[in-house]
C-alpha positions in Angstrom: 5.7 19.9 -55.6 5.8 16.3 -54.5 3.8 13.6 -55.7 1.9 13.3 -52.0 1.0 16.9 -52.2 -0.4 17.0 -55.8 -2.7 14.0 -54.8 -3.9 16.1 -51.9 -4.4 19.0 -54.3 -6.2 16.8 -57.1 -8.1 15.5 -54.2 -9.4 18.5 -52.6 -10.5 20.0 -56.2 -12.3 16.7 -57.1 -14.0 16.7 -54.0 -12.2 12.8 -53.3 -11.1 11.5 -50.1 -7.9 9.9 -49.0 -8.4 6.3 -48.1 -8.6 6.3 -44.3 -6.2 4.1 -42.3 -7.6 2.2 -39.4 -6.7 3.5 -36.4 -4.7 0.9 -33.7 -4.3 1.9 -30.2 -2.6 0.2 -27.3 -3.5 0.6 -23.6 -1.3 0.4 -20.8 -3.1 -1.3 -18.0 -1.7 -1.5 -14.5 -2.8 -3.0 -11.0 -1.6 -3.6 -7.7 -1.6 -7.4 -7.3 0.5 -10.1 -8.7 -0.2 -11.3 -12.2 -1.9 -14.7 -11.3 -4.1 -12.9 -9.1 -7.9 -13.1 -10.1 -7.6 -8.9 -11.4 -5.6 -10.0 -13.9 -6.8 -13.6 -14.8 -10.4 -13.2 -14.3 -11.1 -9.6 -15.4 -8.1 -7.6 -17.1 -6.8 -10.5 -19.2 -10.0 -11.7 -20.8 -11.2 -8.0 -21.2 -8.1 -7.6 -23.3 -8.6 -10.5 -25.5 -12.1 -9.4 -25.8 -11.3 -6.0 -26.9 -8.9 -6.8 -29.0 -10.7 -9.7 -31.0 -13.9 -7.6 -31.4 -12.1 -4.5 -32.4 -9.9 -7.1 -35.2 -6.7 -6.7 -33.7 -7.2 -2.5 -33.9 -7.3 -2.4 -29.7 -3.9 -3.9 -28.2 -2.7 -4.4 -24.4 -0.1 -4.2 -22.2 -0.5 -5.4 -18.6 1.7 -4.4 -15.8 0.8 -6.2 -12.4 2.2 -5.3 -9.0 2.8 -1.8 -9.8 5.5 -2.2 -12.4 5.3 0.9 -14.1 6.2 2.7 -11.0 4.3 4.3 -8.2 1.8 3.0 -5.1 -1.4 1.4 -5.2 -3.0 4.6 -3.5 -1.8 6.6 -7.2 -3.2 4.3 -9.4 -6.6 6.6 -9.9 -4.2 9.4 -10.1 -2.3 7.6 -13.1 -5.0 6.8 -14.9 -6.7 10.4 -14.5 -3.4 11.9 -15.6 -2.7 9.7 -18.3 0.4 7.9 -17.3 -1.4 4.8 -17.9 -4.4 4.4 -19.8 -6.1 1.8 -17.6 -6.1 0.8 -14.0 -7.2 -1.7 -11.7 -7.6 -0.3 -8.0 -9.8 0.7 -5.1 -11.0 3.8 -4.9 -11.0 3.7 -1.1 -7.1 3.5 -0.8 -7.7 7.0 -0.5 -9.8 7.9 2.3 -12.7 10.2 2.2 -12.2 11.0 -1.4 -14.8 8.8 -3.2 -17.2 8.7 -0.4 -20.9 8.1 -2.4 -19.5 4.6 -3.5 -18.1 3.9 -0.1 -21.8 3.2 1.1 -21.3 -0.6 -0.2 -18.0 -1.0 2.2 -20.2 0.1 5.4 -20.6 -3.1 7.5 -22.8 -5.6 6.6 -24.0 -4.3 3.1 -22.9 -7.0 1.0 -25.0 -10.1 -0.2 -23.3 -11.7 -2.2 -20.6 -10.4 -4.8 -22.9 -10.6 -8.1 -25.9 -9.0 -6.7 -23.4 -6.3 -5.3 -21.2 -5.7 -8.3 -24.4 -5.5 -10.3 -26.0 -2.8 -7.4 -23.0 -1.1 -7.3 -22.6 -0.3 -11.0 -26.3 0.8 -11.1 -25.9 3.1 -7.9 -22.9 4.5 -10.0 -24.7 5.4 -12.7 -27.6 7.0 -11.3 -25.9 8.6 -8.2 -22.0 8.8 -8.5 -21.0 10.0 -11.9 -19.6 13.2 -10.4 -17.6 11.5 -8.4 -15.3 9.9 -11.0 -16.2 12.8 -13.8 -12.3 13.3 -14.1 -12.1 9.8 -15.6 -14.0 7.0 -17.8 -15.2 4.0 -15.2 -15.5 1.0 -17.2 -17.1 -1.4 -14.0 -17.2 -1.1 -10.6 -17.1 -4.7 -8.5 -16.8 -6.0 -5.5 -15.2 -9.1 -3.5 -17.5 -11.8 -1.9 -17.9 -11.3 1.7 -15.1 -10.5 3.9 -13.2 -13.2 6.1 -11.3 -12.6 9.4 -7.9 -14.4 9.4 -5.7 -14.4 12.3 -2.7 -15.7 13.6 -2.4 -17.8 17.2 -6.4 -16.6 18.2 -9.7 -17.7 17.3 -12.4 -14.9 16.4 -15.9 -16.7 17.5 -17.2 -13.7 19.2 -17.2 -9.9 19.2 -15.2 -9.9 22.4 -12.6 -12.0 20.7 -12.0 -8.9 18.5 -11.0 -6.7 21.3 -7.4 -5.6 21.7 -6.5 -7.0 17.9 -4.2 -5.1 15.7 -5.9 -6.0 12.2 -5.6 -4.6 8.9 -8.4 -2.9 7.7 -8.8 -1.8 4.0 -10.8 1.3 4.0 -12.2 3.7 6.4 -16.0 2.2 6.8 -14.2 -1.3 7.8 -11.5 0.6 10.1 -14.7 2.5 11.8 -16.4 -1.0 12.3 -13.3 -2.5 13.7 -12.7 -0.1 16.0 -16.3 -0.2 17.2 -15.5 -3.9 18.2 -12.5 -2.8 20.2 -9.9 -3.7 17.7 -7.0 -1.5 16.4 -7.5 -1.0 12.6 -4.3 -0.5 10.7 -4.6 0.8 7.1 -2.5 -0.2 4.6 -3.0 -1.4 0.5 -3.4 -5.3 0.7 0.4 -6.2 -1.2 1.7 -4.8 2.6 -0.3 -7.4 4.8 2.1 -10.2 4.1 5.0 -8.1 5.5 2.7 -6.7 8.2 1.9 -10.0 9.6 4.9 -11.4 9.5 6.7 -8.6 11.4 3.9 -8.7 13.9 3.0 -5.3 13.0 -0.7 -6.3 12.7 -2.1 -9.8 14.3 -4.9 -10.5 11.6 -6.0 -9.3 8.1 -9.5 -8.8 6.6 -10.0 -9.7 3.1 -11.7 -12.4 1.2 -10.6 -15.7 0.5 -9.5 -15.2 -2.7 -6.3 -12.9 -2.1 -4.8 -14.9 0.3 -3.4 -17.4 -2.3 -2.0 -14.7 -5.0 -0.1 -13.3 -1.4 -0.2 -16.4 0.2 -1.5 -15.0 3.2 -3.1 -18.5 4.2 0.9 -19.6 5.0 1.0 -16.3 7.8 -2.5 -17.0 9.5 -3.6 -19.9 10.8 -7.3 -19.4 12.2 -10.2 -17.6 9.5 -13.4 -16.8 10.6 -16.6 -16.5 8.4 -19.2 -14.7 9.2 -22.7 -15.6 7.3 -26.3 -14.3 7.5 -28.2 -12.3 5.0 -25.4 -9.8 4.8 -21.8 -10.5 5.1 -19.3 -8.7 7.3 -18.1 -6.2 4.7 -16.8 -5.7 1.0 -14.6 -3.4 -0.9 -15.4 -1.5 -4.3 -12.8 -1.7 -7.0 -12.7 0.4 -10.2 -11.7 -0.6 -13.8 -10.9 2.8 -14.9 -9.6 4.4 -18.3 -8.6 7.6 -19.2 -11.1 9.8 -20.4 -8.7 11.5 -23.0 -7.9 8.1 -24.1 -11.1 7.0 -24.4 -12.8 10.0 -25.9 -9.8 10.0 -28.5 -11.0 6.3 -30.2 -12.8 6.8 -33.5 -16.4 5.4 -32.7 -16.3 1.9 -33.5 -13.6 1.4 -31.1 -15.8 3.5 -28.4 -18.4 1.0 -29.4 -16.1 -2.3 -28.7 -15.0 -0.5 -25.2 -18.6 0.3 -24.3 -19.6 -3.5 -25.5 -17.1 -4.4 -22.6 -17.6 -2.3 -20.0 -20.6 -1.8 -17.1 -23.6 -3.7 -17.1 -22.1 -5.9 -19.7 -19.4 -7.4 -17.2 -21.7 -7.3 -14.0 -23.0 -10.6 -14.2 -19.7 -12.4 -15.3 -17.4 -10.3 -13.2 -19.4 -10.6 -9.9 -19.7 -14.3 -10.4 -16.4 -14.7 -11.1 -15.2 -13.3 -7.8 -17.7 -15.6 -5.7 -16.0 -18.6 -7.6 -12.6 -17.4 -6.7 -13.2 -17.9 -2.8 -13.0 -21.8 -3.3 -9.3 -21.8 -3.9 -8.4 -19.8 -0.8 -10.3 -21.7 1.6 -9.2 -25.1 0.0 -5.6 -23.8 0.2 -6.0 -22.8 4.0 -7.9 -26.3 4.6 -5.2 -28.1 3.2 -2.4 -26.8 5.6 -4.3 -27.9 8.3 -5.7 -24.0 9.6 -9.0 -23.5 11.8 -12.0 -22.6 9.5 -14.2 -21.0 11.8 -17.8 -20.0 11.4 -19.3 -16.8 13.9 -22.3 -18.1 15.3 -25.3 -15.9 14.3 -26.1 -14.3 18.0 -22.4 -13.1 17.8 -22.6 -12.0 13.8 -25.5 -9.9 15.0 -24.1 -8.1 17.7 -21.0 -7.2 15.4 -24.0 -5.8 13.3 -25.7 -3.9 15.8 -22.3 -2.3 17.3 -21.6 -1.2 13.2 -24.7 0.9 13.4 -23.4 4.3 14.1 -20.8 3.3 11.3 -23.6 4.0 8.5 -25.1 6.7 10.7 -21.9 8.5 10.4 -21.7 7.9 6.9 -25.4 9.3 6.3 -24.3 12.6 8.3 -21.1 13.1 6.3 -23.6 12.9 2.7 -26.0 15.4 4.6 -23.2 17.7 5.6 -22.0 17.5 1.9 -25.7 18.8 0.5 -26.7 15.3 -0.2 -29.5 13.3 1.1 -27.7 10.3 3.1 -30.5 8.4 4.1 -32.1 8.1 0.8 -29.0 7.0 -0.6 -28.1 4.5 1.6 -31.4 3.2 1.1 -31.3 3.2 -2.6 -28.1 1.2 -2.3 -29.8 -1.4 -0.1 -32.7 -1.6 -2.1 -30.2 -2.2 -5.3 -28.6 -5.3 -3.5 -32.1 -6.5 -2.8 -33.2 -6.0 -6.4 -30.2 -7.9 -7.9 -30.8 -11.0 -5.6 -29.9 -10.4 -2.0 -28.5 -13.9 -0.4 -30.4 -15.6 2.8 -27.9 -18.1 3.9 
C-alpha cells in the first residue's frame, strides 16, 4: 500500500483529518462592450479586484470584453445559465418578452436618476422578480442614466420631430414608445449601432451619453436631445449575474466574499458611477461641435402622455400572467421615489 493510502487509513482509524487545501477558483466573465467601456472599467474590473483581494487571492477572474468567447449579446444570459461562462454583464431586454417583470423599469418616463433607480431595481428584484431569474445567481441589477436621443442631420425638439425617424431601440418598451411617437423603432444590440448609423439603416439612436464614447457614436451623429423633468425618457436594466452551480459550488467563505460584493452593497457605487460616466460623452459631442439640445418641458410632457398606453399594456400583460400589474407598476414607482427621485 502506498504511503498516502497508509496515512489515510491511519487518519480514519485515529479520527484525524487531512490538512485542508484552500480552494481557488477562476471566473470567466464575458460582456458585449469594448474593454474601455464603463461596464468593464466601472463595474467588472473593480469587482474582480475586490473579490480577489478579499478572498486572499483565491478568486481570480479573466474578463472577456466584446464577446471574445463567442456568441452574440442576446445569448449572454443562456451562456451564464449553461455554464459556458461563469459571470456575464448583459441586458435581459435583448431577449424581448423573456423577463417582463424587470422590464417595468424600462417603461417610458420611469427613471429618475441612475442611482435611485438602480437601488429601486435591486429591491424590486428581491421582492417581486426572483422567480424570473431563478436559474442563475444574480449579483446585481442596475440601470444607466437617462436616455438621450441622438440623430444625424435632424434636430429633435418636439414630439412631431420624431415622426418618420428610424431610430435604434434597445428594448420592447422603448420601441413601443417610439412607435407611439410616430418613429420607426429598429431593434438591435448597441454594438451594432455604429454600422447601422454609417449605413443609414437608422437615422438615430436612443442611448445614454456614456456608451457614445466607447462606440464613438458622437462621431456618427450630430444632434443630441436631452429630456428633462421629474422622470427621464427611458432607461435600460442591466444584469450582472453568475452561473448558479459556480456560486453554489464555492466554499462558504468564498460565498461570503461574493455576497459582500453583490446586490445592495453595490447599488450606491454603481448607480452613481453610471451617472458620473455621462460627462465624457457629453463633452466629446460638445468638443466635436455637435448640437446639444434640451426638449422643452411642454413637448416632453406630450411624449409622456403619448406613451401612457405602453405602461397600460405592460400592466395588462402582467395581469394575463396572473400577477397584479397595477400593483407591480406602483411598487416600482414607489421604490424609485423612496430612493430619491430627482425633480430637475
